[in-house]
N, CA and C of each residue as an Amber inpcrd file, in Angstrom:
protein
   420
 148.5560000 138.4400000 102.4400000 147.1880000 138.5380000 102.0190000
 146.6510000 137.1290000 101.7640000 145.4910000 136.7720000 102.3870000
 144.9390000 135.4230000 102.2090000 144.4490000 135.2100000 100.7770000
 144.6440000 134.0000000 100.3300000 144.2150000 133.6330000  98.9780000
 142.7650000 133.1450000  99.0310000 141.9440000 133.7080000  98.1590000
 140.5420000 133.2890000  98.1210000 140.4380000 131.9650000  97.3820000
 139.6640000 131.0630000  97.9680000 139.4250000 129.7880000  97.3170000
 138.2550000 129.9390000  96.3610000 138.3780000 129.2540000  95.2510000
 137.2720000 129.2620000  94.2990000 136.1200000 128.4500000  94.8700000
 134.9360000 128.9850000  94.7410000 133.7570000 128.2390000  95.1930000
 133.5170000 127.0770000  94.2380000 133.3490000 125.9130000  94.8140000
 133.0740000 124.7340000  94.0050000 131.6090000 124.6890000  93.6310000
 131.3740000 124.3550000  92.4120000 129.9880000 124.1630000  92.0010000
 129.5990000 122.7450000  92.3600000 128.5210000 122.6350000  93.0910000
 128.0360000 121.3150000  93.4610000 127.1160000 120.7850000  92.3870000
 127.2680000 119.5190000  92.1230000 126.3380000 118.8650000  91.2160000
 125.0390000 118.6520000  91.9850000 123.9140000 118.8700000  91.3340000
 122.6640000 118.5840000  92.0350000 122.5750000 117.0880000  92.3030000
 121.9770000 116.7330000  93.4060000 121.8200000 115.3210000  93.7540000
 121.0000000 114.6270000  92.6730000 121.4330000 113.4680000  92.2840000
 120.7150000 112.7110000  91.2590000 119.4090000 112.1990000  91.8500000
 118.3220000 112.5210000  91.2150000 117.0080000 112.1170000  91.7190000
 116.7880000 110.6310000  91.5380000 117.3460000 110.0680000  90.4740000
 117.1650000 108.6440000  90.2330000 115.6990000 108.2830000  90.1810000
 115.3270000 107.3170000  90.9660000 113.9570000 106.8170000  90.9720000
 113.0920000 107.4620000  92.0530000 113.6230000 108.4330000  92.7630000
 112.8640000 109.0630000  93.8520000 111.5890000 109.7330000  93.3520000
 111.6770000 110.4080000  92.2050000 110.4820000 111.0720000  91.6650000
 109.4190000 110.0510000  91.2940000 109.8610000 108.9580000  90.7070000
 108.9200000 107.8960000  90.3510000 108.2450000 107.3170000  91.5740000
 109.0350000 107.0790000  92.6120000 108.4620000 106.5610000  93.8530000
 107.4750000 107.5680000  94.4340000 107.8260000 108.8490000  94.4010000
 106.9420000 109.8880000  94.9410000 105.6230000 109.9340000  94.1820000
 105.6730000 109.7910000  92.8660000 104.4550000 109.8080000  92.0670000
 103.5930000 108.5890000  92.3740000 104.2090000 107.4160000  92.4760000
 103.4580000 106.2000000  92.7940000 102.8670000 106.2820000  94.1970000
 103.6260000 106.8430000  95.1280000 103.1530000 107.0260000  96.5040000
 101.9350000 107.9380000  96.5350000 102.0200000 109.0610000  95.8260000
 100.9090000 110.0080000  95.7860000  99.6610000 109.3500000  95.1930000
  99.8590000 108.5900000  94.1530000  98.7540000 107.8740000  93.5150000
  98.1050000 106.9080000  94.5080000  98.9320000 106.0960000  95.1740000
  98.4080000 105.0990000  96.1140000  97.6940000 105.7590000  97.2890000
  98.2280000 106.8700000  97.7710000  97.5940000 107.5590000  98.9030000
  96.3050000 108.2780000  98.4910000  96.0320000 108.3560000  97.1950000
  94.8100000 108.9820000  96.7130000  93.5840000 108.0930000  96.8220000
  93.7740000 106.8330000  97.1380000  92.6320000 105.9280000  97.2830000
  91.9270000 106.1670000  98.6130000  90.6350000 105.8890000  98.6600000
  89.8860000 106.0920000  99.9130000  90.5130000 105.3330000 101.0830000
  90.7430000 106.0650000 102.1630000  91.2520000 105.5430000 103.4430000
  92.6470000 104.9210000 103.3550000  93.4050000 105.2370000 102.3220000
  94.7860000 104.7420000 102.2080000  95.6930000 105.5820000 103.1060000
  96.6720000 104.9340000 103.7140000  97.6270000 105.6240000 104.5750000
  98.9750000 104.9130000 104.5100000 100.0010000 105.6070000 104.9690000
 101.3790000 105.1400000 104.8720000 101.9160000 104.7110000 106.2330000
 102.7270000 103.6610000 106.2270000 103.4480000 103.2210000 107.4160000
 104.8380000 102.7350000 106.9910000 105.7010000 102.4890000 107.9810000
 107.0740000 102.0630000 107.7090000 107.4750000 100.8550000 108.5520000
 106.7710000  99.7310000 108.4280000 107.2010000  98.5420000 109.1750000
 108.4800000  97.9920000 108.5490000 109.3350000  97.4200000 109.3260000
 110.5860000  96.8240000 108.8520000 111.4530000  97.8300000 108.1020000
 111.2330000  99.1360000 108.3030000 112.0000000 100.1570000 107.6050000
 111.6170000 100.3010000 106.1410000 110.5310000  99.7160000 105.7390000
 110.0720000  99.7190000 104.3500000 108.8060000 100.5710000 104.2390000
 108.6990000 101.3650000 103.1770000 107.4940000 102.1820000 102.9460000
 106.3880000 101.2710000 102.4300000 105.2450000 101.2950000 103.1190000
 104.0780000 100.5480000 102.6600000 102.8640000 101.4710000 102.6730000
 101.9290000 101.1850000 101.7930000 100.6590000 101.8970000 101.7840000
  99.6050000 100.8660000 102.1420000  98.7430000 101.2400000 103.1000000
  97.7450000 100.3150000 103.6270000  96.3330000 100.8690000 103.4690000
  95.4040000  99.9600000 103.5440000  93.9930000 100.2980000 103.6590000
  93.4030000  99.2680000 104.6170000  92.5930000  99.7330000 105.5490000
  91.9500000  98.8280000 106.5060000  92.9720000  97.9330000 107.2260000
  94.1280000  98.5040000 107.5820000  95.2100000  97.8330000 108.3070000
  95.9140000  96.7520000 107.4920000  95.6870000  96.7230000 106.1660000
  96.3160000  95.7200000 105.3130000  97.1320000  96.4150000 104.2230000
  98.3220000  95.8990000 103.9750000  99.2100000  96.4620000 102.9540000
  98.6590000  96.1470000 101.5680000  98.6350000  97.1690000 100.6950000
  98.3170000  96.8910000  99.3000000  99.4610000  97.2670000  98.3620000
 100.4800000  97.9690000  98.8580000 101.6660000  98.2240000  98.0250000
 102.8820000  98.4990000  98.9150000 104.0160000  97.8980000  98.5150000
 105.3240000  98.1770000  99.0940000 106.0500000  99.0460000  98.0820000
 106.7190000 100.1100000  98.5400000 107.4550000 101.0050000  97.6420000
 108.8650000 101.2450000  98.1550000 109.8130000 101.2110000  97.2420000
 111.1910000 101.5860000  97.5760000 111.7890000 102.2670000  96.3580000
 112.2500000 103.4940000  96.5400000 112.9050000 104.1960000  95.4460000
 114.0400000 105.0490000  95.9710000 115.1920000 104.9670000  95.3320000
 116.3260000 105.8230000  95.6810000 117.0430000 106.1990000  94.3960000
 118.2770000 106.6260000  94.4840000 118.9690000 107.0710000  93.2740000
 119.2930000 105.9140000  92.3350000 119.3720000 104.7170000  92.8500000
 119.8100000 103.5800000  92.0390000 118.7140000 102.5710000  91.6930000
 117.6830000 102.4560000  92.5210000 116.7010000 101.3910000  92.3190000
 115.2730000 101.8570000  92.5760000 114.3410000 101.1360000  91.9860000
 112.9190000 101.2930000  92.2690000 112.3440000  99.8890000  92.3820000
 111.5960000  99.6570000  93.4550000 110.9620000  98.3710000  93.6870000
 109.5170000  98.6280000  94.0860000 108.5980000  97.9510000  93.4210000
 107.1700000  98.0950000  93.7050000 106.5960000  96.6890000  93.8360000
 105.9100000  96.4390000  94.9470000 105.3050000  95.1310000  95.1850000
 103.8100000  95.3020000  95.3780000 103.0360000  94.5350000  94.6200000
 101.5750000  94.6270000  94.6730000 100.9520000  93.2380000  94.6210000
  99.7150000  93.1510000  95.0730000  98.9550000  91.9010000  95.0040000
  98.1260000  91.9450000  93.7270000  98.3040000  90.9280000  92.8710000
  97.6480000  90.9140000  91.5650000  96.8550000  89.6210000  91.3650000
  95.6910000  89.5230000  91.9750000  94.9220000  88.2840000  91.8370000
  94.4010000  88.0400000  90.4150000  94.2020000  89.0890000  89.6320000
  93.6680000  88.9350000  88.2760000  94.7590000  88.8280000  87.2130000
  95.8210000  89.6120000  87.3380000  96.8300000  89.6690000  86.2850000
  98.1760000  89.0660000  86.6830000  98.1900000  88.2430000  87.7240000
  99.4360000  87.6560000  88.2340000 100.2460000  86.9670000  87.1250000
  99.6330000  86.0630000  86.3950000 100.3410000  85.3100000  85.3560000
 100.8860000  86.2050000  84.2630000 100.0740000  87.1460000  83.8070000
 100.5110000  88.0720000  82.7600000 101.6280000  88.9740000  83.2730000
 101.5200000  89.4140000  84.5220000 102.5350000  90.2960000  85.0960000
 103.9010000  89.6180000  85.1250000 103.9170000  88.3370000  85.4130000
 105.1970000  87.6220000  85.5130000 105.8850000  87.4410000  84.1650000
 105.1900000  87.7340000  83.0750000 105.8150000  87.6830000  81.7530000
 106.7140000  88.8950000  81.5080000 106.5110000  89.9580000  82.2710000
 107.3370000  91.1630000  82.1240000 108.7540000  90.8630000  82.6240000
 109.7730000  91.3430000  81.9190000 111.1510000  91.0470000  82.3190000
 111.5450000  91.6500000  83.6610000 110.8280000  92.6560000  84.1380000
 111.1590000  93.3260000  85.3980000 110.3830000  92.7740000  86.5820000
 109.5210000  91.7840000  86.3590000 108.6460000  91.2780000  87.4300000
 109.0330000  89.8680000  87.8480000 108.8080000  89.5800000  89.1290000
 109.0270000  88.2330000  89.6550000 108.0940000  88.0230000  90.8400000
 107.8280000  86.7680000  91.1870000 107.0050000  86.5180000  92.3720000
 107.7090000  87.0780000  93.6020000 106.9670000  87.6750000  94.4850000
 107.5290000  88.2590000  95.7020000 108.0260000  87.1510000  96.6200000
 109.1350000  87.4260000  97.2860000 109.7300000  86.4610000  98.2050000
 108.9190000  86.2660000  99.4760000 109.4740000  85.5280000 100.3830000
 108.8640000  85.2250000 101.6810000 107.5370000  84.4950000 101.5290000
 107.3580000  83.7710000 100.4210000 106.1290000  83.0150000 100.2050000
 104.9540000  83.8490000  99.7330000 105.1310000  85.1730000  99.6070000
 104.0210000  86.0280000  99.1770000 103.6640000  85.8020000  97.7110000
 104.6260000  85.3900000  96.9090000 104.3760000  85.1390000  95.4990000
 103.3070000  84.0730000  95.2910000 103.2290000  83.1030000  96.1950000
 102.2190000  82.0410000  96.1030000 100.8030000  82.5900000  96.3000000
 100.7140000  83.7710000  96.9150000  99.4130000  84.3960000  97.1610000
  99.1040000  85.5010000  96.1650000  99.8680000  85.5680000  95.0720000
  99.5760000  86.5470000  94.0310000 100.3320000  87.8640000  94.1240000
 101.3390000  87.9530000  94.9810000 102.1250000  89.1810000  95.0980000
 103.2540000  89.1680000  94.0740000 103.4470000  90.3050000  93.3920000
 104.4640000  90.4540000  92.3560000 105.3490000  91.6500000  92.6960000
 106.6570000  91.4960000  92.5010000 107.5980000  92.5880000  92.7120000
 108.2070000  92.9980000  91.3780000 108.1130000  94.2890000  91.0800000
 108.7470000  94.8700000  89.8960000 109.9900000  95.6080000  90.3660000
 111.1280000  95.3390000  89.7330000 112.3940000  95.9610000  90.1300000
 113.0640000  96.6100000  88.9310000 113.6200000  97.8080000  89.1800000
 114.2960000  98.5700000  88.1360000 115.5810000  99.1380000  88.7210000
 116.6020000  99.2520000  87.8790000 117.8480000  99.8650000  88.3380000
 118.5320000 100.5550000  87.1680000 119.5210000 101.3630000  87.5180000
 120.2900000 102.0610000  86.4970000 119.4330000 102.9660000  85.6340000
 119.5470000 102.8120000  84.3310000 118.8140000 103.6540000  83.3870000
 117.6130000 102.9370000  82.7750000 117.1360000 101.8960000  83.4210000
 115.9940000 101.1620000  82.8850000 114.7630000 102.0650000  82.8140000
 114.0150000 101.9000000  81.7460000 112.7620000 102.6280000  81.5960000
 111.7100000 101.9620000  82.4770000 110.9530000 102.7700000  83.1760000
 109.9170000 102.2690000  84.0760000 108.5560000 102.4680000  83.4180000
 107.7820000 101.3980000  83.2540000 106.4480000 101.5260000  82.6700000
 105.4390000 101.9670000  83.7480000 105.4440000 103.2650000  84.0440000
 104.6160000 103.7700000  85.1340000 103.1300000 103.4820000  84.9200000
 102.6690000 103.4940000  83.6740000 101.2580000 103.2180000  83.4290000
 100.8920000 101.8060000  83.8880000 101.7820000 100.8490000  83.6800000
 101.5390000  99.4750000  84.1400000 101.5440000  99.4280000  85.6620000
 102.5300000 100.0780000  86.2970000 102.6170000 100.0650000  87.7640000
 101.3980000 100.7260000  88.3990000 100.9020000 101.7950000  87.8010000
  99.6970000 102.4450000  88.3210000  98.5040000 101.4980000  88.2380000
  98.4230000 100.7440000  87.1580000  97.3550000  99.7470000  87.0250000
  97.4810000  98.6470000  88.0620000  98.7180000  98.2240000  88.3370000
  98.9400000  97.2010000  89.3520000  98.5470000  97.7020000  90.7370000
  98.8670000  98.9490000  91.0300000  98.4770000  99.5150000  92.3310000
  96.9570000  99.5510000  92.4390000  96.3020000  99.9020000  91.3480000
  94.8450000  99.9340000  91.3370000  94.2750000  98.5370000  91.6010000
  94.7920000  97.5360000  90.9140000  94.3170000  96.1590000  91.1020000
  94.5750000  95.6920000  92.5320000  95.7280000  96.0280000  93.0600000
  96.0810000  95.6230000  94.4170000  95.1490000  96.2630000  95.4470000
  94.8810000  97.5640000  95.2770000  93.9650000  98.2390000  96.1940000
  92.6040000  97.5580000  96.1630000  92.1000000  97.2950000  94.9640000
  90.7780000  96.6780000  94.8160000  90.7440000  95.2760000  95.4240000
  91.8800000  94.5730000  95.4170000  91.9380000  93.2320000  95.9920000
  91.9660000  93.2600000  97.5170000  92.5410000  94.3090000  98.0880000
  92.7420000  94.3740000  99.5370000  91.6520000  95.1730000 100.2550000
  91.1830000  96.2540000  99.6560000  90.2310000  97.1560000 100.3170000
  88.8640000  96.4950000 100.4800000  88.1410000  96.8980000 101.5200000
  86.7680000  96.4070000 101.6850000  85.9050000  96.8320000 100.4880000
  84.9350000  96.0000000 100.1480000  84.0670000  96.2660000  98.9980000
  83.3880000  97.6250000  99.0660000  83.0180000  98.0650000 100.2600000
  82.3250000  99.3570000 100.3800000  83.2200000 100.5160000  99.9240000
  84.5310000 100.4090000 100.1280000  85.4570000 101.4520000  99.6780000
  85.6600000 101.3810000  98.1670000  85.7940000 100.1600000  97.6560000
  86.0270000  99.9800000  96.2250000  84.8240000 100.4770000  95.4330000
  83.6390000 100.2300000  95.9310000  82.4170000 100.6440000  95.2320000
  82.2740000 102.1600000  95.1800000  82.9720000 102.8650000  96.0600000
  82.8100000 104.3100000  96.1740000  83.6440000 105.1580000  95.2390000
  84.4040000 104.5610000  94.3280000  85.1900000 105.3730000  93.4070000
  85.2760000 104.6960000  92.0460000  85.5710000 105.4770000  91.0210000
  85.6540000 104.9440000  89.6680000  87.0940000 104.5840000  89.3240000
  87.2810000 104.0540000  88.1290000  88.6200000 103.6750000  87.6490000
  89.5790000 104.8560000  87.7200000  90.7830000 104.6310000  88.2130000
  91.7960000 105.6780000  88.3340000  92.3550000 106.0420000  86.9640000
  92.7330000 107.2850000  86.8050000  93.3920000 107.7450000  85.5920000
  94.8600000 107.9510000  85.9260000  95.7840000 107.2970000  85.2010000
  97.2170000 107.4650000  85.5080000  97.6460000 108.9290000  85.4010000
  98.5590000 109.3080000  86.2890000  99.0960000 110.6660000  86.3000000
 100.2460000 110.7690000  85.3100000 100.7710000 111.9830000  85.1570000
 101.9150000 112.1930000  84.2770000 103.0990000 111.3640000  84.7570000
 103.8650000 110.8620000  83.8130000 105.0580000 110.0950000  84.1450000
 106.1530000 111.0530000  84.5940000 106.8790000 110.7250000  85.6640000
 107.9580000 111.6110000  86.1150000 109.1640000 111.5040000  85.1980000
 109.9360000 112.5720000  85.1610000 111.1910000 112.5490000  84.4110000
 112.2720000 112.0060000  85.3000000 113.1940000 111.3040000  84.7090000
 114.2980000 110.7300000  85.4920000 115.3170000 111.7450000  85.8340000
């Protein structure tokens, strides 16, 4: 008589920063004429053929890159922020990076995405909407 094997209980996949990335992505795509592309294998959100946010989120890390012409200096005071590489930091681009169990200040990142969109989008698009209201913070 064959022996029945016990069914293994699978652990659910750890969401990590994926939910946070999904929320930030949804927020960014909510702007007028915003759309998503994947150049260089990286998720970017564009308006008028220009990138206004780079997003990367998986189980271990979250990385958000935005152009901050108004709050660049203040943003760099945050322990999670640094000037973006490839010379983009000289033009006001900031990268926020998180890993492990670090708390993510989603309200700040949503504000940065808003500032970045306003810096990149044509004036006619920016004039057509009011200040964004941050969405609920995702659970880790």
